[in-house]
C-alpha positions, 0 to 999 in steps of 0.5 A, a space after each residue: 499499500 503507498 503511504 499517501 497525505 489523504 491515507 495519514 489523516 484518515 489515520 490520525 482520525 482513527 489513531 490518534 483523535 486528539 493530534 485530529 481535534 488539534 488540527 494537525 494534517 499531513 500536507 504532504 510525504 514522499 521518500 525523503 520528507 515529510 511534510 506536516 501542518 498545524 495552525 494556532 486556534 483556540 483548542 490548541 492554545 497556551 494561556 499566552 496565546 501561542 500554541 500549545 508545545 505537546 500540539 507542536 510535538 505531535 506534528 514534529 512527531 508525526 513527519 518521523 514517524 510517517 516516514 519510518 511507519 512507510 518505510 518499515 511498511 515498504 521492507 515486508 519485515 516485521 520491524 517494532 519502531 518505538 519513541 525511545 528519546 526526544 528533545 524540543 528548542 523553542 524559538 519564537 512564539 508560535 501563532 497562524 500556520 506552521 509548518 513542520 518538515 522531516 528531511 531524513 526518509 534516506 537515514 531511515 532507509 540505512 537504518 532499516 537495511 542495518 537493523 534486518 541484515 544485524 537483527 538486532 535494534 537500532 536507533 536514528 534521530 530524526 530532525 523535524 524542524 516548526 516554521 510559520 508562515 512568516 518563514 521563521 523557525 519556531 521550534 525543532 524537535 528530535 525524537 530518538 526512533 528504535 528499530 527491531 527485526 522482528 523474528 
């Protein structure tokens, strides 16, 4: 099955309903990158009238997770995947439409190839950067993904 933005958005509705209610939407996905947007609104704001950090985290994680899911699926193997660590830096108040992008698709290919060959757990740090409508970086997230071939 080819993973598309509409299929990922359906996935969000049924598997991540809080992300859907907060406005997280996949806009683009290919073998190298994933783009997800979320718009600041009353349901996802903090008391300072900007986007709550956890909503930014949901959108950012989904960019990395969507790439990981599509790559795992394309191997045809049973591979477990799990976020084992994450960190974030916030550089500007998040208001308006925020676009998160992860460009680490090719790194995922290398990781999965190594995990399949070694049959051991492997990890990869993936980065997602959120920018506002003016093009300014509002936050940068790093997620460490662990994968392991199920035997």
